[in-house]
C-alpha positions as CSV (number, residue, x, y, z in Angstrom):
1,X,-114.0,-74.3,-49.9
2,X,-111.6,-71.4,-49.7
3,X,-108.2,-70.2,-48.4
4,X,-107.6,-68.5,-45.1
5,X,-104.6,-67.7,-43.0
6,X,-104.8,-69.8,-39.9
7,X,-102.8,-71.7,-37.3
8,X,-103.0,-75.5,-37.1
9,X,-105.6,-76.9,-34.6
10,X,-105.9,-80.3,-33.1
11,X,-108.3,-81.5,-35.9
12,X,-106.1,-80.3,-38.8
13,X,-103.7,-82.1,-41.1
14,X,-100.6,-80.1,-42.0
15,X,-98.8,-80.5,-45.3
16,X,-95.5,-78.8,-46.1
17,X,-94.1,-78.1,-49.6
18,X,-90.9,-76.1,-49.8
19,X,-91.3,-73.3,-47.2
20,X,-95.2,-73.3,-47.5
21,X,-97.5,-75.0,-44.9
22,X,-101.0,-75.9,-45.8
23,X,-103.5,-76.6,-43.0
24,X,-106.7,-78.6,-43.9
25,X,-109.4,-79.7,-41.5
26,X,-109.3,-83.5,-41.3
27,X,-113.1,-83.9,-41.6
28,X,-113.1,-81.7,-44.7
29,X,-110.1,-83.5,-46.1
30,X,-112.0,-86.8,-45.7
31,X,-115.0,-85.4,-47.6
32,X,-113.0,-83.8,-50.4
33,X,-110.4,-86.6,-51.1
34,X,-107.3,-85.6,-52.9
35,X,-106.7,-81.8,-53.2
36,X,-104.6,-80.2,-55.8
37,X,-103.3,-76.6,-55.4
38,X,-101.9,-74.8,-58.5
39,X,-100.9,-71.3,-59.3
40,X,-102.9,-69.8,-62.2
41,X,-101.6,-66.8,-64.1
42,X,-104.6,-65.2,-65.6
43,X,-104.1,-61.4,-65.5
44,X,-106.2,-59.8,-62.8
45,X,-107.6,-63.3,-61.9
46,X,-104.2,-64.8,-61.0
47,X,-103.9,-66.7,-57.8
48,X,-104.2,-70.2,-56.4
49,X,-106.7,-72.8,-57.8
50,X,-107.8,-75.5,-55.4
51,X,-109.4,-78.6,-57.0
52,X,-110.8,-81.5,-55.0
53,X,-111.3,-85.1,-56.0
54,X,-114.8,-85.1,-54.7
55,X,-116.5,-81.7,-55.4
56,X,-118.8,-80.4,-52.6
57,X,-122.5,-80.7,-53.1
58,X,-122.3,-83.8,-55.4
59,X,-122.4,-81.6,-58.5
60,X,-120.2,-81.7,-61.5
61,X,-116.7,-80.3,-61.1
62,X,-117.6,-77.4,-63.3
63,X,-120.6,-76.3,-61.3
64,X,-119.5,-76.9,-57.8
65,X,-117.4,-75.5,-55.0
66,X,-114.8,-78.2,-55.9
67,X,-112.7,-75.6,-57.6
68,X,-111.8,-72.2,-56.1
69,X,-109.6,-69.4,-57.4
70,X,-108.4,-67.3,-54.5
């Protein structure tokens, strides 16, 4: 799972928060469940952290693609 700049497509779900729009593929959203996007301030590793309710690959949240800092 990752972040990319993209335009909405027919199979996407669009969420808007303040002036930001988030586009998520509906099929991926179904697999991941609830998504949480937070800003992390960690020096040179600062950015957005995406956490999913259902981590990809069926692994634990700590060892999966369920959390991504981009």
